[in-house]
N, C-alpha and C positions, 0 to 999 in steps of 0.2 A: 180299548184304550180311550175311545171317544167318550164312552159313558163315564168312565172314571174321571176324566178331565172335566166333564160337565158337572159331576157331583162335587169335585174339588172346587170348581169355580163358584158353584152355588153356595158351598160352605163358606168360602172366602167372602162372597157377597153378603151373606147373612151376618158374618162376623163384623164386616165393615158397617153394615146397617145397625147392628147392635151397639157398636162403638159410637156411632153418631148419635143414636138415641140416648145412650148413657151420658155422653158429653152434654147434650141438650138438657137432660134431666138434672145433671150436676150443676150446670150453669143456672138453671131456673132455681134450684134449691139454694145456691150460694149467693143469689142476689138478695142481699139483706137491706133493710131500710137503714138510712144514715143514723148512726148512734149519736147520742149527746157526747159532748166533750167529757172525758173522765173527770170525776170530781177533783182529783188531786191536781189537775192542771188549773182549776179555777180557785184553788185554795190560796188565800192570802196568807203568806208566811210571816208577815211582820205584825200580825195581830195576835194578842195573847188569848189562848184558849182558857176559858174559865169553867169551873165545875159549878153548876147551879143546882140547888136542891129545892124541890117543891113538895108540899104536903097537900095531897088531894083527897079530902075526906070521902067523897062519893066515888072514888075509883076502887070498886070492891071485887072486880073479877078480871079475867083475861080479856074479855070483850071491851071493858072500859079501858083497860091498859092499851089495847090496840087503837082505840079512838083517840086517846091522849097522845100516843106516838104519832099517829097520822096528823093530828093538829100541830104538834111541835115540829114535825118535819116540813110542814107547809111554810114555816117561818125560816128554817135553816135546814135544807136537804142534806148538808154535810154533818149535821150534829150527831153525836153519839149519845144514844138515849137508853137508859136502863129504868125499868119500872119494877116495883115491888108491891103488888096489890095487898098482901097481908098487912104490910106496914103503911100502905097508902102513900108511898114515897116514890118520887121520880127524880132521877139524876140526869142532868143534861150537860154534856161537854160541848161548848160552842164559843165562838168568838163574838157572837152577837150579844146585845144588851138584854138583861133580864126582863125589862119592861115589854119587849116584843113578845116574849113567851107568855108573860102574865096575861097580856091582852088576848092572845089566841086561846089560852086555856079558859078564860072567862067566857069568851064567845062560843066555845065548844060545849059549855055547860060543866066544866070541871075547874072551878075557881080555886086558886091556891089559898090556903088558910095557914095561920101561924101553927107551927108544930105544938102539940100538947106540952112537951117539955119546955118550950120557950115561954109559954104563958104561965107556967107554974113558978118560974123564977121571979 
């Protein structure tokens, strides 16, 4: 009986030790860095969202499109951006002024040009 109780107490001790180790592991894993405030809490609701269109002649591939998106998001992280490399068009939904986007596109090496159909008229 003494041997059985010793085995049982060892098993209980091991289980308790495993629980403590697991708790410490979970606590370490769940310690996350502070996150930024969700974007929707910073959104100004009284500003009108405008859809801006840009024609970028030298945006020829997906890599160029990623560079354009990165540049535009540096101006407005909440902007909704769609790129279409075959037509070389970028659409941006943002509350910010178009001039800020034009400046950052030029700085990134992707200046906006008038659309071909706009110059034909």
